[in-house]
Structures are given as structure tokens and as C-alpha cells.
N, C-alpha and C positions, 0 to 999 in steps of 0.2 A: 451469467449475471454481471451487471455493471453496478459498482458501488462507488461512492464519492467519499473521500477522506478530506474533510474541510477543517479549517481552524487557522487562527492568526499565527504568525511566526513564534515559535517557542511553545505552542499549545500541546505538543506531543504527537502530532499527526505523523511526523517522520519516524518517531519511536514506534508508533503503532504499525506503521508500514514495515519497519524492521522486524517486529514480532511476527507479522504475517509471512514475510519472506523466510524467516527462520523456520517456521513450522512447515511451510510448503517444502523447503529444502530437506527437512527431516523425513518428510513423506516420500522423497525421491521424485517429486513431480517437476516437470520442466518449468523454468522461470525465465521470463523475458522482461528486462528493465531498460529504461533509458538513462540509467546512471550506473557507474561502476560499483561493485560490491566487494567486500572482504569477507569471505566465508571460510577462511582457513580454520577458524575455531569451531565451526559447526561439525560435530562428529556424526557421520552417517556411514552405514555399512555399504550402501550402494553408491555409484558414481553420481556426483553432483551435475545436474543438467541446467546450467545457468548461462544466459546469453545477455551481453551488454550491447545495446543498439542505440547510439545517440539519436537525438531528434532528427537530425538531417538525413539519417538513413532509415528511419522508421517508415515502413511502407505497408499498407494493408494487404496488398497482393502477396508480398513476401511472407507476411504472417499466415495467410491462408496456405501458402506453399509449405511452410513449416508444419502446420497442422496436418496436412495431408501426408507429409513424410512421417510424422510422429505416429499417426494412426494407420500407417500403411498395413493393409491386410487385416485390420481390426475395425470393429464398429466404433464410431465416434462417441465418446462419453462426455457428457456435460461437465463443466468445471474441472477439467483435467489439466489445463495449461494456464499458469498465472501470468498475466500481463499487467505490469505496473508502469504507469506513466506519471512521473513526478512533475510538478509545476505544469499541469496539463493545460493551464490557461495560455501558455506560450504556443502550444500547438493548435488549440481549439478556442482561440479568443473570440468573445462575443462580437467584437468589432471587425473581425476578419471573416465573417460568415461566407463571403463570396470568393475567398482565396482559392487558387487553383488546387485541385486535389481534395477539397473538403467533401465534395459529393461522394468520392470513393470511400472516405473515412465514414461518412454517414451510412453508406451501404454496409461496411464492415461491422460497425456497431449494431446495426439492425440484425445482421445475420450471425453475430458472434457465437451464439449458442450452437449453431450447426457445425461450428469448427472446434468446439470444446474449450472455449476460452472463459476464464473468470477474470474480469477486468477491474482494476483499481485505478481510479483517477484521483490525483492529489492536487488540491488547489486551496487558496486561502478563503475563497468565497464562491458559492455556486454560480452567482450571477456573472462571474468572470468567464464562464464557459458558454459556448455556442448553445443557443436555445434548442436546436435540433439534437444536440448531444444530451442536454439536460433532460429532454423528454424520454430518454431511454434508461435513465438511472432508476434503479429499484430501491436502494437504501442509501441514505447519507449518514455518515458518522461525524458528528460535530465534536471537535476536541477542544478541551480547555485545561489549563494548568490550575490546580486547585488553590495553591497559595497565592494566586493573583486575585482571589475573591475577597481580599481584605482579611480582617482578624478572624472571621468565621472560617475562611479557607485555611488559614495558618493553624487554627485550633484543630480542625479536622485532619490536617496533614500530620500534626504531632500525635493526634489520637491514634492514627493508623501507622505510627512509627516511621513516617516518611516525610520529614519536615520540608524538604525541597524538591523531592522527586515523585510527587503524587499527581496523577493526571486523571481526568474523567472523559469518557466519550459517551455521547448520547446517540442512540440509534433511532433514526427517523425513517418511516415509510414515506419515501420521497413523493410519489404521485399524490398522496393525500395529506402530506405534511403532518402525519400523526406520529407521536412518540411511541416507540415500541419497547424500549428498555434503555438501561444505562449501566455502566460499570466503571469502577476505579481500576487503574493499573499503575504499576511502578516502573521506574527506570532500572534496568538491569544491564550489567556489563555485556552479557552475551547478546543483547539486542543493540545497544548503542555503538558497539564497535564494528557492526556490520558495514556501516558506511559513515563517512565524515562530511558534514555539510560544507565545511570550509574547503575541503579538498575538491568537492564538486564545483564550487565557485571558481577555484583556481583553474581547474581543467577547462571550464567553459571560457574563461578569459583568455587562456593560452590558445585555445582553438581559434578564437577570433583573430589572433595575431599570427596564425599559421603554424603554431607550435603544437607539440603533442599534449602538454599539460601534465599535471602531477597525478599520480595514481592515488587511490584512496589510502588514508593513513592506516597502517597495520596496527592491530592491537597486540599487546603483550601476550604471549602464549602462556597459558596457565592450565591447571587441571580442569577437566570437563566436569562441571557440577550439575549438568542438566539431567533431570530425571528422564528415564527411558520412556515414560508415558506422557511426555509434554505434548506430543502431537497426536496422541491417540484420542479417538472419540471427539475430535473437534471438527467443526464445520468450517467451510471457507468464510462464511460471514462472521463467525466468532472464532478465529483461528487458535486462540490460546486462552483456555479458561484458568490456567494455573497463575497464581499471583494476582487474580482479579477478585474484586468484591462486587457481587451483583447487587445493584441498588434497587432496580425496578424493572421487572421483565413482563409486567402485565400489559395486555393489549387493550387499549381503551375502546369502548363501543363506538361504532361509526353511525 
């Protein structure tokens, strides 16, 4: 499945991405990202299988090779490997539809289920992505920060005991543009210290200058307060039901 996390800067889409990565890591599933992660504080019994591949080295054929190696001797299972592409508009910009290699990416996105990938594309707006890529998106999650909604948002944030760290995401069935549901979620330390946006920008700038760049900022180590069942019973599309308030999960008639 391919899903899109959209929202303006500061709307919580990076936080939601971190929640998803956290729970996939707890499951022991392989994760491939185009940005560095700090997963030292994620407590798991099995070995963490996380791979950082920058944009310049992301290649669909290499992803297929990784899948074949992972499923070696076993039948391929759908939604087994998480692929997260942050700032996806840089790779699949709508104005660069004829760039070299795009046809190979279109093939990969079309066939991704056969290789067991669950793909998350992160972008500020869906129209920033190539139309051929958008045509393969199943769900879009639109993110918003609640206290940016004016006094009503501030009141709602205070009512839910989260005056500055309350976010909402709306799930949309992308082919029909139909709202499926929505939920509130809060900022938690175990999520926001997985990666640092400013460290990522520094790393990208340094690479343009031919240097290595700064690693992601490490979080202060503390006791693990994560419940053992955080990742249990959760689906890839809604990775973490803990700490969320379901607002509307009804499916409107078509």
C-alpha cells in the first residue's frame, strides 16, 4: 500500500511519521528511510533492522534486491517492509515528470505489493508529486496543528490537556477524495526524539558542500515508559492507537 502524509510545516506529519517508525521498529520489521534516525531509546527484544539511504542513493532496483534477500526462501508477504520517503516532492516533483529514472520508479510503485513494501510518502501538498505517483496512492493523511485553528483550537487543546502539542490527522480515501476518519494525537518524547528536523537540514547542506554533515541529535536517555502493547493490534494504516482520540471513523456513503 502507498499512503501520503501531507500537511504544512509544523502540522505534525513528521511526528506522525515518527510514531509509525516507532511501532514498526517495535514489531521488528525492516525499515528503510531517506533520513537518519535515532532509535537508541526504542526498547526491542529483537535486533533493529533500520537502513538509512539518502536520496542520491535510493534506487528501485536495489529496493527489489533488498526485498528478495529479506524474503529469501519464504513467500512474500504484503506490508512487511516499511519504506519512508520524506520530502518526497524532491524526488518525484510534478514538474520533473520526464527526468531520467522516473519510469523505473513508476514501475516500482506499481509493483510494490509484489515485493512486500508499505510505502509512506511525506510532502506538504499532494499536487507537488508527479501525477503518475499520485494515481497509485490509496490513502492521504492530512495533518493539522489544532491550536492554529484560533480560539476554538486553543480551547479544544486545553480541554484535552495538551495546550501546545495537540495535532489532528484526517484520513482520506484518495481515489474518491472521501473522508474515512480522523483522530487526535499528542506529541510524546519517545516520538519526537527519533529524529531532528534541524539536524537533517544541516546534513543536507553539508553534503552539498562535500562534507559528511551532522548526525541526528541524540535524546537524553531515560527510563522506558512505553507500554508493552503499544504496537500490538495496530495496522500499518493506523500504527498507534494509544494516545489518540478517535473523532470520526464512519465511512460516508458513495
